[in-house]
C-alpha positions as CSV (number, residue, x, y, z in Angstrom):
1,M,38.7,0.6,11.4
2,D,38.8,3.8,13.3
3,P,40.7,4.2,16.6
4,Y,37.4,4.3,18.7
5,H,36.3,0.9,17.4
6,E,39.8,-0.6,17.8
7,L,39.8,0.6,21.5
8,A,36.3,-0.7,22.1
9,N,37.3,-4.1,20.6
10,A,40.4,-4.2,22.8
11,V,38.4,-3.5,25.9
12,I,35.9,-6.3,25.1
13,M,38.6,-8.8,24.2
14,Q,40.4,-8.1,27.5
15,A,37.2,-8.5,29.4
16,V,36.6,-11.9,27.7
17,K,40.1,-13.0,28.6
18,D,39.6,-11.8,32.2
19,Y,36.3,-13.6,32.3
20,R,37.8,-16.9,31.1
21,T,40.5,-16.7,33.7
22,A,38.0,-15.8,36.5
23,L,35.7,-18.6,35.5
24,K,38.5,-21.2,35.5
25,H,39.5,-20.2,39.0
26,Y,35.9,-20.1,40.1
27,F,35.1,-23.5,38.6
28,L,38.1,-25.1,40.3
29,R,37.5,-23.4,43.7
30,P,33.9,-22.1,43.9
31,Q,34.1,-21.6,47.6
32,R,36.7,-18.7,47.3
33,K,35.0,-15.4,47.7
34,E,37.5,-13.5,45.5
35,Y,36.8,-15.7,42.5
36,Q,33.0,-15.3,43.0
37,Q,33.5,-11.5,43.2
38,D,35.7,-11.4,40.0
39,V,33.1,-13.4,38.1
40,A,30.3,-11.2,39.4
41,E,32.1,-8.0,38.5
42,L,32.8,-9.1,34.9
43,E,29.2,-10.3,34.5
44,R,28.0,-6.8,35.6
45,F,30.3,-5.4,32.8
46,F,28.8,-7.7,30.1
47,T,25.3,-6.6,31.0
48,S,26.1,-2.9,31.5
49,E,25.2,0.1,29.5
50,W,28.9,0.7,28.9
51,F,29.2,-2.7,27.2
52,Q,26.2,-1.8,25.0
53,A,27.9,1.5,24.1
54,L,31.0,-0.3,23.1
55,T,29.5,-3.0,20.9
56,D,26.5,-4.5,19.3
57,L,27.3,-7.9,20.8
58,D,24.8,-9.5,23.1
59,G,26.5,-9.6,26.5
60,P,24.5,-12.5,28.1
61,S,25.1,-14.7,25.0
62,L,28.8,-13.9,25.0
63,M,29.0,-14.9,28.7
64,S,27.1,-18.1,28.0
65,R,29.5,-19.1,25.2
66,V,32.6,-18.3,27.3
67,R,31.1,-20.3,30.2
68,S,30.5,-23.3,28.0
69,M,34.1,-23.2,26.6
70,V,35.6,-22.9,30.1
71,R,33.5,-25.7,31.5
72,M,34.7,-28.0,28.7
73,E,38.4,-26.9,29.3
74,V,38.1,-27.5,33.1
75,S,36.4,-30.9,32.7
76,A,38.9,-32.2,30.2
């Protein structure tokens, strides 16, 4: 894999990790504005042109899968 793809994958993986963390905080304390803002910022990234330039993944589908996983973790 070339360095560009490695960097692109690392950016996306970090965004997924950050999104999981932000969602966990948000689901536990949805009234906190900073958690709402963190989630919104990451969701803008997953639907951005930059995300599309980095990968062929479908951002909204990825967000949906991460949300489902986090909901199961939080409710367990």
